[in-house]
Structures are given as structure tokens and as C-alpha cells.
C-alpha positions as CSV (number, residue, x, y, z in Angstrom):
1,M,11.3,5.1,4.0
2,D,8.4,7.1,2.7
3,H,4.9,6.3,3.9
4,P,3.0,4.2,1.3
5,E,0.0,6.5,1.5
6,S,2.1,9.4,0.4
7,G,2.9,7.7,-2.9
8,G,6.6,8.0,-2.1
9,K,9.3,6.0,-3.6
10,G,9.3,3.6,-0.7
11,F,5.8,2.4,-1.5
12,P,6.8,-0.6,-3.8
13,D,9.3,-1.8,-1.2
14,A,6.6,-1.5,1.6
15,C,4.2,-3.5,-0.5
16,K,6.8,-6.2,-1.2
17,A,7.7,-6.4,2.4
18,W,4.1,-6.5,3.7
19,Q,3.3,-10.0,5.1
20,L,0.8,-11.5,7.5
21,S,1.3,-14.7,9.4
22,R,-1.5,-17.2,9.8
23,E,-2.1,-15.7,13.3
24,Q,-2.2,-12.2,12.0
25,V,-4.7,-13.2,9.3
26,A,-6.9,-14.6,12.1
27,Q,-6.5,-11.4,14.1
28,F,-7.4,-9.3,11.1
29,F,-10.7,-11.1,10.6
30,A,-11.5,-11.2,14.3
31,A,-11.2,-7.4,14.4
32,A,-12.8,-6.7,11.0
33,T,-16.5,-5.8,10.4
34,E,-18.5,-7.6,7.7
35,Y,-20.1,-5.4,5.1
36,P,-22.8,-6.2,2.5
37,E,-20.4,-5.1,-0.2
38,L,-16.8,-4.0,-0.4
39,P,-16.6,-0.7,1.6
40,H,-15.0,1.5,-1.1
41,R,-16.2,4.7,0.4
42,S,-14.7,4.2,3.8
43,F,-11.4,2.6,2.7
44,D,-8.7,3.2,0.2
45,H,-7.3,0.6,-2.1
46,L,-3.6,-0.3,-2.5
47,P,-2.0,-2.5,-5.2
48,C,-0.9,-5.1,-2.7
49,E,-2.8,-8.1,-1.4
50,I,-2.4,-11.2,0.6
51,T,-4.3,-14.3,-0.4
52,G,-4.9,-17.7,1.1
53,T,-7.5,-20.2,2.2
54,L,-9.3,-20.6,5.5
55,I,-12.0,-22.7,7.0
56,A,-14.9,-20.8,8.8
57,H,-18.4,-22.0,9.7
58,G,-17.6,-25.4,8.3
59,E,-16.8,-24.0,4.8
60,R,-13.6,-23.5,2.9
61,W,-13.0,-19.9,1.7
62,H,-10.4,-18.2,-0.4
63,Y,-9.5,-14.9,1.2
64,R,-8.0,-11.7,-0.2
65,I,-6.7,-9.0,2.2
66,N,-5.8,-5.6,0.7
67,A,-3.1,-3.6,2.5
68,A,-5.6,-0.8,3.0
69,G,-7.7,-2.8,5.4
70,T,-10.3,-4.4,3.2
71,A,-10.9,-8.1,2.5
72,S,-13.1,-10.6,0.9
73,W,-13.9,-14.3,1.2
74,T,-15.1,-16.3,-1.9
75,G,-16.4,-19.8,-1.8
76,D,-19.4,-21.8,-3.1
77,G,-21.9,-19.1,-1.9
78,P,-22.0,-15.4,-2.0
79,T,-18.8,-13.4,-1.5
80,R,-18.4,-11.9,1.9
81,Y,-16.8,-8.5,2.4
82,F,-14.8,-7.1,5.3
83,G,-13.2,-3.9,6.4
84,C,-11.1,-3.3,9.4
85,S,-10.8,0.2,11.0
86,A,-10.3,-1.1,14.5
87,P,-7.0,-0.1,16.3
88,A,-6.1,-3.9,16.3
89,C,-5.8,-3.7,12.5
90,A,-3.3,-0.8,12.4
91,P,-0.2,-3.1,12.7
92,L,-1.7,-5.5,10.1
93,A,-2.3,-2.9,7.3
94,L,-0.2,-0.5,5.4
95,L,-2.9,2.2,5.2
96,M,-5.8,2.6,7.6
97,P,-9.0,4.5,6.8
98,D,-8.9,8.2,7.8
99,N,-12.6,8.4,8.5
100,G,-12.9,11.5,6.4
101,E,-10.2,13.4,8.2
102,P,-7.6,15.3,6.1
């Protein structure tokens, strides 16, 4: 299979097969860093996302995790934004940030 980041023909299949269990969603957010806005400059964006709901800090949130390691929580208050470049997120994302490296 081609790597999704290469734009190869295997990308749609990789996107369809990408899943996270409830435990993996918790691992993602435990390793992620919160940002004041979506960290577009540090992370890429892929056309595959996982959505769901979670309870944190006594509030119910709708989460959206992009396969490139970004995420958001929406609820009654302001939207919260996350990005995960930690090694713990590598098995949870299809594309990790390259930190400006070619």
C-alpha cells in the first residue's frame, strides 16, 4: 500500500480503514497539546476524520479527530483545539507533522 501522505492510490483505502477505539481516542487526547486555535501551520490536514462524544471536566463535548493529528472539541462554550505531535500519537494518526523537515 502507498503511504497516505504520498497521495498514492492506497490513500482512500487507508482513510476508510483508519479507526480509533474508545481507548485510543483517550490516548490521543492524553498525549495531545491544546492550542488557542487549530494548528494549521504545524500540521497537515487529511480528508478523513473520526467523530464522537466525550465527557471532560463535567461537560459533554463533540470531538473531531483528523487523521493528520489535529482535533477539536465543540460544546456549549468556546471550541477547543488540539494537535498531537508526541510519539504516542504516531500509531493513532495516518500522517504526523514533519516539524518543517523535508
